[in-house]
C-alpha positions as CSV (number, residue, x, y, z in Angstrom):
1,M,-20.1,32.0,-32.1
2,L,-22.9,29.7,-33.9
3,D,-23.8,30.2,-37.3
4,S,-27.9,30.2,-38.1
5,G,-27.5,26.6,-39.4
6,G,-26.6,25.4,-35.7
7,G,-22.8,24.8,-36.0
8,E,-20.1,26.6,-34.9
9,T,-18.6,29.9,-37.0
10,C,-14.7,29.9,-37.7
11,A,-12.6,32.5,-36.6
12,T,-9.2,32.6,-38.2
13,R,-6.3,30.7,-35.5
14,P,-2.6,31.7,-36.1
15,P,-0.7,28.4,-37.3
16,D,0.8,26.4,-34.6
17,E,4.2,27.4,-34.3
18,G,7.2,25.0,-35.2
19,P,6.2,21.3,-36.1
20,D,2.8,20.0,-35.1
21,A,3.1,17.8,-32.3
22,T,1.5,14.7,-34.0
23,S,3.6,14.7,-36.9
24,V,6.0,11.8,-37.3
25,E,9.9,11.2,-38.6
26,T,9.3,8.5,-40.6
27,P,8.1,9.7,-44.5
28,P,4.5,10.3,-44.7
29,E,2.3,8.4,-46.9
30,P,0.1,9.8,-49.7
31,S,-2.3,11.9,-48.4
32,R,-5.8,10.6,-48.9
33,A,-7.5,14.2,-48.7
34,P,-10.0,15.1,-50.6
35,H,-9.1,17.9,-53.3
36,N,-11.0,21.1,-54.7
37,H,-13.2,21.3,-51.5
38,P,-15.1,24.4,-50.2
39,P,-13.3,26.9,-47.7
40,L,-13.8,25.1,-44.4
41,C,-15.1,28.3,-43.2
42,D,-18.1,27.9,-45.4
43,L,-19.0,24.9,-44.3
44,T,-20.6,23.3,-40.9
45,V,-18.8,20.9,-38.3
46,I,-20.8,17.9,-39.8
47,E,-20.0,18.8,-43.1
48,I,-16.1,18.8,-42.6
49,R,-16.8,15.2,-40.8
50,E,-18.2,14.2,-43.6
51,L,-15.4,16.0,-46.0
52,V,-12.9,14.0,-44.3
53,A,-14.4,11.0,-43.8
54,G,-12.0,8.1,-44.9
55,A,-9.1,10.6,-45.6
56,L,-5.8,10.8,-43.6
57,P,-4.5,14.4,-44.1
58,E,-0.7,14.8,-43.2
59,P,0.9,17.8,-41.6
60,G,2.2,20.1,-44.2
61,D,-0.8,19.5,-47.1
62,S,-3.3,22.1,-47.4
63,L,-6.6,20.8,-45.8
64,W,-4.5,20.0,-42.4
65,R,-3.2,23.3,-42.2
66,E,-6.9,24.7,-42.9
67,L,-8.2,22.1,-40.2
68,R,-5.5,23.4,-37.8
69,S,-6.1,27.2,-38.5
70,D,-10.1,26.5,-37.4
71,S,-11.2,27.7,-34.0
72,R,-14.1,25.7,-33.8
73,K,-14.0,23.1,-31.1
74,G,-15.7,20.5,-33.1
75,V,-13.4,21.0,-35.9
76,S,-10.6,20.6,-33.2
77,R,-11.8,17.4,-32.1
78,I,-11.7,16.1,-35.8
79,C,-8.0,17.2,-36.0
80,D,-7.3,15.2,-32.8
81,S,-9.0,12.2,-34.1
82,L,-7.3,12.4,-37.4
83,A,-4.2,12.6,-35.7
84,R,-4.9,9.7,-33.6
85,K,-5.8,7.9,-36.8
86,R,-2.4,8.8,-38.3
87,E,-0.3,7.4,-35.3
88,R,-2.2,4.4,-35.3
89,A,-1.9,3.6,-38.9
90,S,2.3,4.7,-38.8
91,A,2.6,2.0,-35.7
92,E,0.5,-0.5,-37.9
93,R,3.2,0.0,-40.7
94,E,5.9,-0.2,-38.1
95,R,4.9,-3.0,-36.9
96,A,4.4,-4.9,-40.0
97,R,7.7,-3.9,-41.3
98,S,9.1,-5.4,-37.4
99,L,6.9,-8.6,-38.4
100,R,8.7,-9.1,-42.0
101,R,12.3,-8.4,-40.8
102,H,13.0,-12.2,-40.7
103,E,12.0,-12.7,-44.1
104,A,13.7,-9.3,-45.6
105,A,17.0,-10.7,-44.3
106,L,16.7,-13.6,-46.4
107,W,15.0,-11.9,-49.6
108,E,18.4,-9.9,-49.3
109,K,20.2,-12.7,-50.0
110,G,18.0,-13.9,-52.9
111,L,15.9,-17.0,-51.1
112,D,12.4,-15.7,-53.1
113,H,10.5,-18.4,-51.2
114,V,10.4,-17.9,-47.6
115,A,7.9,-20.3,-45.8
116,G,6.7,-19.9,-42.0
117,V,5.6,-22.7,-40.3
118,D,3.4,-23.1,-37.1
119,E,1.2,-25.5,-35.4
120,V,-1.8,-25.5,-33.6
121,G,-3.5,-28.6,-31.2
122,R,-0.4,-29.7,-29.2
123,G,-2.4,-29.3,-26.1
124,P,-5.9,-30.6,-26.5
125,L,-7.3,-33.9,-25.1
126,A,-9.1,-34.7,-28.5
127,G,-8.9,-34.2,-32.4
128,P,-5.7,-34.0,-34.3
129,V,-2.7,-31.6,-34.2
130,V,-2.5,-29.1,-37.3
131,A,0.1,-27.4,-38.9
132,A,0.2,-24.9,-41.4
133,A,3.0,-23.7,-44.1
134,V,2.5,-20.3,-45.8
135,V,5.0,-18.5,-48.5
136,L,3.9,-14.7,-48.6
137,P,4.7,-12.6,-51.2
138,R,7.1,-9.6,-50.6
139,E,4.1,-7.2,-51.0
140,L,0.9,-7.5,-49.5
141,S,-2.6,-5.9,-50.4
142,F,-3.8,-5.9,-46.8
143,S,-2.9,-5.7,-43.1
144,G,-3.4,-6.9,-39.8
145,I,-1.8,-10.5,-39.9
146,D,-0.9,-11.1,-36.6
147,D,-0.2,-13.7,-34.0
148,S,-3.6,-16.0,-34.2
149,K,-3.9,-15.9,-30.8
150,K,-4.1,-12.5,-30.4
151,L,-7.1,-11.9,-33.1
152,T,-10.8,-12.4,-32.8
153,A,-12.4,-15.8,-34.5
154,S,-13.8,-13.5,-36.9
155,R,-10.8,-11.4,-37.8
156,R,-8.9,-14.6,-37.9
157,E,-11.8,-16.1,-40.5
158,E,-11.1,-12.7,-42.5
159,L,-7.5,-13.0,-42.8
160,F,-7.7,-16.9,-43.6
161,D,-9.2,-16.0,-46.9
162,L,-6.8,-12.9,-47.6
163,I,-4.1,-15.1,-46.8
164,H,-5.4,-18.0,-49.3
165,R,-6.0,-15.5,-51.8
166,D,-2.9,-13.5,-51.7
167,A,-0.2,-16.4,-50.7
168,V,2.3,-17.6,-53.3
169,A,1.3,-20.4,-51.2
170,V,-0.1,-22.6,-48.5
171,G,0.3,-25.9,-47.3
172,V,-1.5,-27.6,-44.6
173,G,-0.9,-30.8,-42.5
174,R,-2.8,-32.9,-39.9
175,V,-1.5,-36.1,-37.7
176,S,-4.6,-37.9,-36.0
177,E,-5.2,-38.3,-32.5
178,S,-4.4,-42.0,-32.9
179,V,-0.9,-41.0,-34.4
180,I,-0.1,-38.9,-31.7
181,D,-0.8,-41.3,-29.2
182,E,1.3,-44.1,-31.1
183,I,4.5,-41.7,-31.8
184,N,3.7,-38.9,-29.2
185,I,2.8,-35.4,-29.3
186,L,5.9,-34.0,-29.9
187,R,7.2,-35.9,-33.0
188,A,3.5,-35.9,-34.3
189,T,3.7,-32.2,-34.8
190,H,7.0,-32.6,-36.2
191,R,5.5,-34.8,-39.0
192,A,2.6,-32.3,-39.3
193,M,4.6,-29.7,-39.8
194,R,6.7,-31.9,-42.9
195,V,3.4,-32.6,-44.4
196,A,2.3,-29.2,-44.4
197,L,5.6,-28.1,-46.1
198,E,4.9,-31.0,-48.6
199,D,1.8,-29.5,-49.3
200,L,2.8,-26.1,-50.4
201,G,3.3,-27.4,-54.3
202,L,6.8,-26.0,-53.8
203,S,9.8,-26.0,-52.7
204,P,10.9,-23.0,-50.1
205,D,14.5,-21.8,-50.1
206,H,14.4,-21.1,-46.7
207,V,11.5,-22.1,-43.7
208,L,11.0,-20.0,-40.5
209,V,9.9,-22.3,-37.8
210,D,7.9,-21.2,-34.5
211,G,9.5,-22.5,-32.0
212,D,12.6,-25.1,-32.8
213,P,13.8,-26.1,-35.9
214,I,12.1,-29.4,-37.6
215,P,14.5,-32.6,-36.9
216,D,15.7,-34.5,-40.4
217,L,14.2,-31.1,-42.0
218,A,16.0,-31.3,-45.8
219,I,15.5,-27.6,-46.1
220,E,17.4,-24.8,-44.6
221,Q,15.2,-22.9,-41.8
222,T,15.5,-21.0,-38.7
223,G,13.8,-21.6,-35.2
224,I,12.6,-18.8,-33.8
225,H,10.9,-19.0,-30.3
226,R,7.3,-17.0,-30.1
227,G,7.8,-16.8,-33.9
228,D,4.2,-16.1,-34.5
229,E,4.8,-12.9,-32.7
230,K,8.3,-12.4,-34.5
231,S,7.5,-13.5,-38.2
232,A,4.5,-12.5,-40.8
233,A,4.8,-15.8,-42.4
234,I,4.5,-17.8,-39.1
235,A,1.7,-15.4,-38.0
236,A,0.0,-16.3,-41.4
237,A,0.8,-19.9,-40.7
238,S,-0.5,-19.9,-37.2
239,I,-3.8,-18.3,-38.4
240,V,-4.3,-20.6,-41.3
241,A,-3.7,-23.7,-38.7
242,K,-6.0,-22.0,-36.0
243,V,-9.0,-21.9,-38.6
244,T,-8.4,-25.1,-40.4
245,R,-8.7,-27.1,-36.9
246,D,-11.3,-25.0,-35.5
247,R,-13.3,-25.7,-38.2
248,L,-12.6,-29.6,-38.1
249,L,-14.1,-29.4,-34.3
250,V,-16.8,-28.0,-35.1
251,E,-17.7,-30.4,-37.4
252,Y,-16.5,-33.3,-34.8
253,D,-18.7,-31.6,-32.6
254,R,-22.0,-32.4,-34.7
255,L,-20.7,-36.1,-35.0
256,Y,-19.3,-36.6,-31.3
257,S,-22.4,-34.5,-29.2
258,G,-22.0,-33.8,-26.0
259,Y,-18.6,-32.9,-25.4
260,G,-19.0,-29.2,-26.2
261,F,-16.0,-29.7,-28.9
262,A,-17.2,-26.5,-30.9
263,R,-16.4,-24.3,-27.7
264,H,-13.7,-25.8,-26.2
265,K,-12.1,-27.1,-29.5
266,G,-10.8,-30.2,-27.7
267,Y,-9.2,-28.4,-24.9
268,G,-9.1,-29.9,-21.3
269,T,-11.4,-27.1,-20.1
270,P,-13.9,-27.8,-17.4
271,D,-17.0,-28.6,-19.1
272,H,-15.0,-30.8,-21.2
273,M,-13.5,-32.8,-18.4
274,A,-17.0,-33.2,-17.3
275,A,-18.4,-34.6,-20.2
276,L,-15.6,-36.9,-19.9
277,A,-16.4,-38.0,-17.0
278,R,-19.7,-38.6,-17.7
279,L,-19.6,-39.9,-21.0
280,G,-16.2,-41.5,-21.4
281,P,-13.8,-40.7,-24.2
282,C,-14.8,-41.1,-28.1
283,E,-13.3,-41.6,-31.3
284,I,-11.3,-38.4,-31.7
285,H,-10.0,-38.3,-27.6
286,R,-5.9,-38.8,-27.0
287,R,-6.1,-42.1,-25.1
288,S,-2.2,-41.5,-24.0
289,F,-2.9,-38.2,-22.6
290,S,-3.0,-38.4,-18.6
291,P,-6.8,-36.8,-18.4
292,V,-8.2,-39.0,-20.8
293,L,-6.6,-42.3,-19.0
294,S,-8.0,-41.1,-16.0
295,S,-11.4,-40.7,-17.6
296,G,-10.8,-44.7,-17.9
297,G,-10.8,-44.6,-21.8
298,G,-6.7,-45.3,-21.6
299,Y,-4.8,-48.4,-21.7
300,S,-6.3,-52.0,-22.1
301,E,-5.8,-54.5,-19.5
302,E,-3.8,-56.4,-21.9
303,F,-1.2,-53.6,-21.8
304,V,-1.1,-52.8,-18.4
305,R,-0.2,-56.5,-17.4
306,F,2.6,-56.3,-19.9
307,R,4.1,-53.3,-18.6
308,K,4.1,-54.9,-15.3
309,L,5.8,-57.9,-16.3
310,M,8.4,-55.6,-18.3
311,L,9.1,-53.5,-15.2
312,D,9.4,-56.4,-12.9
313,A,11.8,-58.5,-15.3
314,D,15.4,-58.8,-13.9
315,T,16.7,-60.4,-16.8
316,P,17.3,-60.4,-20.6
317,E,15.4,-63.7,-20.7
318,E,12.4,-62.8,-19.1
319,L,12.2,-59.9,-21.3
320,D,12.6,-61.7,-24.4
321,E,9.5,-64.3,-23.4
322,I,7.4,-61.0,-22.4
323,A,8.4,-59.6,-26.1
324,G,7.2,-62.8,-27.7
325,E,3.9,-63.3,-25.6
326,V,3.4,-59.5,-26.8
327,A,4.0,-60.6,-30.4
328,R,1.3,-62.8,-30.1
329,T,-1.3,-60.9,-28.9
330,T,-1.0,-57.8,-31.2
331,K,-4.0,-58.0,-32.5
332,T,-5.7,-57.2,-29.1
333,L,-3.3,-54.1,-28.1
334,A,-3.8,-50.5,-29.8
335,P,-1.1,-49.1,-31.9
336,Y,-0.2,-46.8,-29.7
337,E,0.2,-49.5,-26.6
338,L,2.5,-51.4,-28.7
339,S,4.5,-48.5,-29.5
340,K,4.7,-48.0,-25.9
341,L,5.6,-51.2,-25.2
342,R,8.6,-51.5,-28.0
343,G,9.9,-48.1,-25.9
344,L,10.0,-49.8,-22.5
345,Y,11.4,-53.2,-23.8
346,K,14.4,-51.5,-24.7
347,R,14.8,-49.5,-21.6
348,S,14.1,-52.4,-19.4
349,Y,17.0,-54.3,-21.6
350,A,19.4,-51.8,-21.1
351,R,18.8,-51.7,-17.5
352,V,19.1,-55.4,-16.8
353,R,22.0,-55.7,-19.1
354,A,23.2,-53.3,-16.7
355,G,22.5,-54.9,-13.6
356,L,20.3,-52.4,-12.3
357,K,17.0,-54.0,-10.6
358,R,14.0,-52.1,-10.5
359,V,13.5,-50.4,-7.4
360,R,10.2,-51.2,-5.7
């Protein structure tokens, strides 16, 4: 039946028997339903939709009972929509509680400042590796923190600002591509994490790390594999690190045009590889990474020569002579080349002392 205004008229429907199918077992959140509203029978479906806009009535409150007893199909659809909204809100609350279980266990021990640490940029062919450390308060004024890879770029930007606003402390660490080439990406990642913790401005009581623990860290820590999916503090750190590095690569795109850094953020995408082949490496490319090496921008001729000599050496005396020549020509070698030759010298020395010859 329709009323004169074109809306459906209401007819009283018997209340549902037993608990509502959409009710939840956990205690309900406080209702945000409007109060002192006219009887729903006096309102059109459009007016009811406007009335409950932004509200989340719970089973048992007066507005929910009225909505459920209204037989109009439009009102029934409103009920279904509100029920789905409540279920999503309940699921998000449960996800948020689960995401903070590691922090909660430490808080219960009296460890107030729990830092989450994560990094971004181990795999790219260009740019620094960036780590972030975040200490979150026990109560957050916003929701939605998640693994940065699961979020859109715009949502990461929003959460980046909210994290900086509400966090107890935020620290960021960067290690450049030249240092990555010199000490390798794993050590560079650990260095960036330590720098991020130092940048917090406070000493954390405990550190939650995405992945394996940080070597030589003088703070109690717990490594959590896939930690950005299991800890709110680590997830917050992943967002801060991701946004920080992405913004940096956008700036690099302006400085080094033609590579597309703003699009691929330094990862080895097909268009990045095509640009490498066409333009060769630029200053921010990681020269020790295989795709960059194969593009012709890797090791110098001097390095290649010294490497062959060390691999072919059969006696400690030969190796010492080669090492002396390397020492006299250090200015022609890049820092990462020197670092790799030092490592090769040690391995070659151990080989020849053991009486082993290189298999040719």
